[in-house]
N, C-alpha and C positions, 0 to 999 in steps of 0.2 A: 602464378601457375605452378611454380616449383613447390611452394608451400602447400598448395592444395593437393598436389600429387603425393607429397609425403604424408599428409593427413589421411588421404584415402587408403593408404596401405594397411592401416590397422583400424579401419572403420567397421563397426558392426551395426547394421540396420535392425532396429527392433520392431518397427511398424512402418507400413507404407499404405497410404490411401489416396486414390486418384478419383477426381471428379471433373465433370464438365458442366458449365452453366450457360444459359442464354437469358440475358436480362430483358425485362420489359420496360415500358416507359417509366422513368424515374424510380425504378426498383433499385434497391441497394445491391452492391456487388456481393456482399455477405448476406447470409440468410435472414438477418434481422436489421431493422433500421438503426438500432443503436450500434456504437462502435464495438469491435470484437477484439479480445486479447488472444493472440496466438499462443498456444502452448507447445507447438511443434515447429519444426522448420517448414517453410512453405516455398514452393516454386509456382509462380503464376505466369501463364502465357496467354496473351490476348490474341484470339484467332480472328475476330471480326468486330466491327463497331468501335465505339469510343465512349469514354466516360471520365470520371474523376475518382482518384484514389487518394486518401489521406493515410500517410504512414507516420505514426507517432506524432500526429497533429500537423504534419507538413503536407500540403496538398500538391498533387501533380496530375496533369491530364494524362490519360491513357488512350492508346489507339491500337489498331491491329498491328501485330508484330512486336509489341512491347513484351519484354521478359523481366520478371521480378524474382529476387531472392530475399526472403524475410527470415530473420532469426526468431527464436522463441522469445516471449515476453515483449512482442511488438504490438502496438495498438493499430488496428486497421479499420478503415471505414470507406465506403465508396458508393458511387451512384452511376447509373447507366444513362447515356444520352437518350432523350425521349424520341429523337428522330432517327437515330442510328444505334439501336440497342446493342449492347456489348455482348460478346460471346468469349468465354475464356476457359482454359483448362487449369486445374489446380491440383498440385501434388503435395500432400502433407506427409511428412515422415519424421520419425524419431530415430536417433542413433547414438551410439557411444563410441568413444575412442580409447583403444588400448595403448598404454605406454609402459615402458619398463625402465624407469630411472634406477639409480643405484640401489635403492632400498627394496625394489621388487615391483611386480606388476601393479598397475592402477587403472581404474576405469573412470572416465569423466566425460561430461558433455563437451563436444568439440565446438570451437569457434571458427566458422568458415570465413575466409577472407572475401566475402561477398555480402552486399547489403543494398536493398533498394532496387531502383530500375537499372538494368544493365543494357549497354549498347553492344549488340552482337558484332563480332568481327569475322565470324566464319559463316558458313552457309546456313541461312535461315531454314531452309527445307530440311536440313539434317536435324535441327532442334525439333521441328514439328514432327519429324518421323519418329524420333525417340519418345516424345511425349505421347504420340498416338499409339505406339507400341505399349507403353505403360498403361494407357487407358484400356486398351483391348485386353491385355493380360489381367488387369484388375477386374474388368467386367466379367470375365469367364475364369475366375481364379481357380487354379489347381495347385495343391501343395507341392507337387513335383516341379512347378515352374517358379517357385520362390527364388531360387538362385538366379534364374534368368531375369526376374524383376530387379533384383539387387544389382546385377551386372549392368542392366540398361540404365538404372538410376545413377550408378557410379560413372558411367560413360557420359551421361547428361551433365553431371556436376563438373566433370573434367572439362567438358566443352564450354560450360559457363565460366570456368576459371580463365578462359582466354578472353573473356569480355572485360569491360571496365565500367565503372559507375557512370551513369548517364550524365551526372552533373559535370563531368570533365569535358563535355562538349563546349564549344565556344559560342554557339549561337542557338536560338530556339527558345520556346516558351518555358521549357523545364528549367533552363538555367536562370531565366528571369524570376520564376517562382522561388527557386532556391535563394536567389539574391534578396528578394523581397522578404522572405521568411527570416533571413539573418540580419537584415538592415532596415526593418520596419520603422525603427526609431529615428532614422535619418530623414532629411528633407528630400524625398525621392520625387522626381518629376516624371509624369507619364511619358513625355517625349523622350526622356533619357532611357526609360525602360523599353520603349518601342525600338529605339536605336540599338539597344543591347540585344533584342530579339531578332533584329534584322528585318523589321516590318515598318511600314508607314504608320503614322499615328492612328489614322482611322482604322486600318486593317488590324493593328495590334489591339485597339480598344474593343473592336467587334469580336475578334477571335477570343480575347480574354473573357469577355462577357458570355460567349457561347460555351466556353469550356468550364468556366468557374462559377457561372451563375451570378456574378457580380462584376462591377467595373473595377479596374485597378485601384481607383481611389477608395471604393467601398471595401475592397479586400484589405488594403493597408489599414483602414480604420478598424476593421474587425480584428486584425492582428494586434493593434495597439490596445484596444479595449480588453481583449482576452488577457494580455500581459498585465494591464493595469489592475484587473480584478485579482490576479495572483499576487500582485504587490500590495494591494490594499489589505488583504487578509493577513499580511505579515506585520501589520500595525505601522507600516511606513506612512509618513505624512503625505497628504495629497500633493503638496508642492513638489516633494521629492519624486513621487510617482509620476507626476506630469513630466518632469525632466527625464526620467528613465525611459519613458515611452515616446519621447520626441516632441514634447510641447514646452516651449520656453515660458509661455504665459499660463500660470496656474488657473486663472479665471476662464480663459478660453478652453483649456482642457476640461474644466468643470462643466461648461456649457455643452461641449461635444459629448462628454460622458453621459450627462443627463438626457440629452436627446437620444442617445443610443439605448440607455438602460432605464430611463424613466425616473431616475433619482440621481442626486448629486453624489460624487465619489465618497464624501464623508458619511453619507447615509446608506450606502450600498449594502453593507453587511447587515445593518440593523433592519432595513426595510425589505431587502430582496432575498436574503439567505434564510429561508424557512425550512428547507429540506437539508438537514445536516447529518452527516455520517461521522461516527466517533470511532477512530481506529487505534485506540489505546485503552487498556483496561481502566474503568472508572470514569472515563470521559462521558460515557452515556449517562451515568449517574449525575455528573455535573450539569449536563443539558437538562435533564428531568428536573433537577433542583431549581433551575432558572426558568422553568416553564415551557421547555421545548420537548417535542417527541422525536427522538432520533430515528432516522429512516434506516440506519444500519449501525451495528455495534459489534465489538468483539465479544465472543463467548469464551469463558474459561472452564466450562463444565467438563470438558474432556481432560482437564489438567488436575482436577481435585477428586478425592475419594467420595466426598459428600458435600452438599450445599444446604444452606439455610435460606428460607424464602423471606424476602421483604415484599409484601403485597404490592406496593406502589411500583417497585422496580420490576417485579415479575409481570405485572400487567403490561408495561411498556415493552418488555422483552418479547412478549408474545405477538406484539404488533410490529416490532422492528424486524429487519432482516439481520439475523445473527450470523456473523462470520467467525470461523474458527481461527484462533491465533496461531502464529508461526509462519503462515504463508497467506498472503492476501489473495482472496478470490476476486480477481478484477471483474470477471464476467458478472458475478452476483452483485458486486458493488455497482457496476454500470446500470444494472436493471433497477436499482433504487433511485436513479436520476438525482443525485444530490446537488444542491446549490453550493455547498461548502463541505469540505472534509477537514476534520480535526485529527491531529496526530500529536505525538510527544517528542521532545528532543532526546528522550531515552532511546528512540529508534533511529536507525540510519535514514537519511532523507531519501524518499522514493519519488523520483521525477515523474514516474508514470502516473502518479495520483493527480498531478496538475493537468494531465491530459483528460481526466474525467471531470474534475471540478477544481476551483481555487482551493488550495490546501494551506491551512494554518498550522504551524508547528508550535505548540505551547511549551513553555518552559516548565519542567517538572519541579514540584516542590513537595516535600514530605510534611511540611507545616500545614496544619489545617487552615483552610480558607484561602490560601495564596493562589492556587490554581483557579479556584472559583472566582476570585476577584479579577484575575487576569482575563478569564473567559467572559465574565460579566462586562468588563470594559470593552471587549471586542463586540459584544452583542447588544450593548445598551441595557443591561439588566442589573445595574449596580444595586438597586433597592432590594431585589430578591436575594442577592448575595449577602448584603449587609444583614438582612433579617436572619438568614441561616447562621451566619458567623456569630451573631449575638446569642441565638438559642444554644449553639454548641458550646460557646464560651461559658455560659451560665451552667450548663450541664456538667462540664468538666470541673468547675469549681466545687459544685455540690458533691460530686463523686470523690474528688480528692479529699474533701473533709471527712466523708464517711469512711474511706479507706484508712485514713490516719487514725480515726477514732476506733476503728475495729481491729486493725492489724498493727498500727504503728508503721515503722519502715519495713518494707518487704522487697525481697529480690525476686525477679522473674526473668525467664527468657523464653523466646519463641524458637522452636526447633522444627526444621523441615526435613522430612525423609524422602529422598529421591532414590532412584535405582543406582545412582552414581555417587551419592554423598549423604552424609549427615551434616546439616548446616544450621548453626546457631546464629541468629540475627542480632546485630548490635543496635546502636542508636540511629544511624543514618539511613533509615528506610521507613516505609510506612508503618510497620509494626513497632519499630523502635520509637517513632514519634508518638504513636498511640499510647504505648505502655509507659514510657519514661517522661514524655513531655505532658501529654494530656492527663494521664492518671497519676503521675508523680511517683511511679514505682522505680526500682533501680536494678541495674545489671548486677550479677554476681561480682564480688570484689576483684577477682583475678582476670575477668574478661577484659581484653585490651580495648580501651575506650575509643581508640582511633579507627578500629575495624568496623566496617558497615556489616560484615558477616564473617564467620569463621567456619571453614570446613574442618570437621574433627573426626577422629577415630574413636572407637568405643573406649579405649584406654585413656582418652582425654576427658571423658565425662566427669570423673571425680574432681578435676581441676576447677570446674565451674559448677558449683553445687547450690542451685537456687532454692528458694522456699516454695516457688510455684513454677510450673512448666505448662506452656501451651504447645501442643503437639499436632503437627500436620503431616500427612503422607500424600505423595502424588498418587495418581490413579493407575500407574502402570503395574504390571505383574511383578516386575523386578523391585519396585518400591515397596509393595506389600510384603514381599519376602524379606527385604532389608528391615522393614518395620518389625516383623516377627523376631528377627535376629536381635534387634535392639531390645525389645521388650523382655526377651528371655535371658539377656546377658546379666552377669553378676554386677558389672559396672553400673548398669541402669538400676538394678534392684537396690544398690547401695545408696542412691541419691536420697536426700532428705525429702524432696517433694514427692518422690515415689512412695517412700515408706509412710508418709503422712496422707497419702491419697490426694495430693494437691496437683495432679496431672489432669489437664483438661483438653478435650477434643477441640482443636482450633477450627475444624470444618473449613469453610472458605474465607475465613477472616482475613487471610493474607491478601486476597484480591479485593474483597469488599472494602477494606480500609483505604483503597485508592480513590473512592468516591465519597461525596458528602453524606448521602443517606446511608451508604454502606458503613461509613466511618462512625456515624451516630449509632448504628446497630452494633458494630464491633465493640464500641466502648461500653454500651449497655450489656452486651453479651459477656464481656470480660468481667464487668462488675457483678453480674449474676453468678458467674463461675467462682468468683472470689468471695461470694457470700454476703455482699453488702446491699443487694437489692433482691427482691423476689420476683 
């Protein structure tokens, strides 16, 4: 309570929206049947009826008088009881917290010491009264009442700070559900769970079925199967997966899994994962190369000044749901209903993705074919991968020979212009692997071989004087201004590649080189610019 009071002193509300809902038979608590990702803080108060709410994948029954506080980036899904439809009030708000450390004022999103279902310790009618006031003021909003709304919401939050998480109770169905969610891999007995809830065995089983729509045994099985699918896409062996989800006998686990999913665990990814989302650049290209049509993929078009079209990739991108990189649009991803999500170990692990679908984190490699082989092994498409690797290898050898015959040994580098830097890329990245491994070109002599990239100033340009330059600029206004500054500088004009007109527009080669078809295009594009093919 003390921490919350301190937090509230410098809290600025930027938006507040209040709603009230009345559920119908089996209607979801949220406007759509699919799960919903919250982008604001949320206060929910159940005024009548009962139902089921899943918070970040953990189910809990809800009833009249229940109060919830949810943080942004929380996944929620819920259903109303068909015989006793739920009614609830919902307050969505955004806010920022002002703080003044030693270096000066800062603004950041606050972290409230509240989460999930809360058990009220004060007068329930006071909470209802404050929520009702917010609903009324919001319904007939007038600008001059904004401060009143902020005051009432602050008062409500302080009152909620006197509550404690529901899970701290020692008896009841909610505690049992929390226990089952955390200990599904253990040999839990229904009689043990009934005793924990303070119910007789028959009453517990009947109550559980009414509230959850399944028996305790069925619910535990569902938890185990969900976790097993997440582990299977990590390439963990079926025997180890069985142990992790609570089965000592691998063969018994296989029978249970096949009964639930229709296929054995070893065939689950190959036979059941057809709707695949690719959440790293180039992974959609890998899927297309293996004969899949991704349901969602990352788009980089907002990060480059220009793009070159590859007909096959372009056709699939028009059919897929394209997500902008930098921040995952969970709602858009949810609507694609993926069976499997692919991501890369270049990104931080995002646990929210596993709440949408089992998520495989692939090991990134700059060497051509390695990521393709890894993904092909996961999906059972080894022949398709081998065919592409063979074609690409033959093409690299042919182009290497032409380059040597036409130019002899040649130095080249790839430079990227951002609004914050001039960056020259070395060998340990996708462009380096393309130029120096696949095509047999070399870095300028003085470029440090161990650096994957080097941020330079204009006066550093003469230090690395290549015979050819591939130039890329980001799409921002600041990048374009920095590009003009580069092109007009004396240092740039003094370079051999510039004087000999051996500077080439790299377009979106930087991103295309991350995928198989894109890499084949990038290699041919580079060969075209270097004058060895038409």
